[in-house]
C-alpha positions in Angstrom: 37.2 133.3 154.7 37.5 136.1 152.2 40.0 136.4 149.3 42.3 138.6 151.4 42.6 136.0 154.1 43.1 133.2 151.5 45.8 135.3 149.8 47.5 136.0 153.2 47.7 132.2 153.8 48.9 131.5 150.2 51.6 134.1 150.6 52.7 132.7 154.1 52.8 129.1 152.9 54.8 130.1 149.8 57.2 132.2 151.9 57.8 129.5 154.5 58.2 126.6 152.0 60.6 128.7 149.9 62.8 129.6 152.9 62.7 125.9 154.1 63.8 124.9 150.6 66.6 127.4 150.9 67.7 126.1 154.2 67.6 122.5 153.0 69.7 123.5 149.9 72.4 124.6 152.3 72.7 121.0 153.4 72.6 119.6 149.9 68.9 118.6 149.7 67.6 120.0 146.4 63.9 120.5 147.1 63.4 123.7 145.1 65.7 122.7 142.3 62.9 122.6 139.7 59.8 121.0 138.6 56.2 121.1 139.9 57.2 122.0 143.4 58.8 125.3 142.4 55.8 126.0 140.2 53.4 125.5 143.1 55.4 127.8 145.4 55.6 130.4 142.7 51.9 130.3 142.0 51.0 130.5 145.7 53.2 133.5 146.2 51.9 135.2 143.0 48.2 134.6 144.2 49.2 135.9 147.7 50.7 139.0 146.1 47.5 139.5 144.0 45.0 138.9 146.7 46.7 140.0 149.9 49.9 142.1 149.3 48.3 144.3 146.7 46.0 145.6 149.4 49.0 147.0 151.4 51.5 149.7 150.7 52.7 148.6 147.3 55.7 150.9 147.0 57.1 149.7 150.3 56.7 146.2 149.3 58.4 146.7 145.9 61.3 148.3 147.6 61.5 145.6 150.2 61.3 142.9 147.6 64.0 144.5 145.5 66.3 145.0 148.5 65.9 141.4 149.5 66.6 140.2 146.0 69.8 142.3 145.8 71.0 141.3 149.2 70.3 137.6 148.6 72.2 137.9 145.3 75.3 139.2 147.1 78.1 136.8 147.7 80.7 136.5 150.3 81.6 135.0 153.6 79.9 137.3 156.0 80.8 135.8 159.3 84.0 133.9 158.5 82.2 130.6 159.0 81.1 129.2 155.8 78.2 127.1 157.1 76.6 130.1 158.7 77.0 132.2 155.6 75.6 129.4 153.4 72.6 129.1 155.8 71.9 132.9 155.7 72.3 132.9 151.9 69.8 129.9 151.7 67.2 131.7 153.9 67.6 135.0 151.9 67.4 133.2 148.6 64.2 131.4 149.5 62.6 134.5 150.8 63.7 136.4 147.6 62.1 133.8 145.4 58.7 134.3 147.3 59.1 138.1 147.3 59.7 138.1 143.6 56.6 136.0 142.8 54.6 138.1 145.3 55.8 141.3 143.6 54.8 139.9 140.3 51.3 139.4 141.7 51.2 142.9 143.1 52.3 144.4 139.8 49.7 142.5 137.8 47.0 143.7 140.2 48.4 147.3 139.7 48.2 147.0 135.9 44.8 145.4 136.1 43.5 148.4 138.2 45.0 150.8 135.7 43.3 149.1 132.8 40.0 148.4 134.5 39.3 151.3 136.8 
């Protein structure tokens, strides 16, 4: 298993755990509230960004990560049913956390390649 494959799995695990944490937060379970759990998810997403996502179209990923973050930060009752809105916001919030950490990994890889050609 190469670093690209390892990075892909690190990214996917971080993404799914962060989304699951967002879903659980909708129901009052504070899994991603802080501590070592959030740090592990962040490190996995960062490493996934460095090892896997940096090998893809970086500009498209930056735009997608920024749009996801902005959309997740929006507030409001989208569907008229608060539990559905809360659930959608939890999913988007968890995905935005993973995307932000992955984008940081991609950015660090980009800077590294500029400095060390």
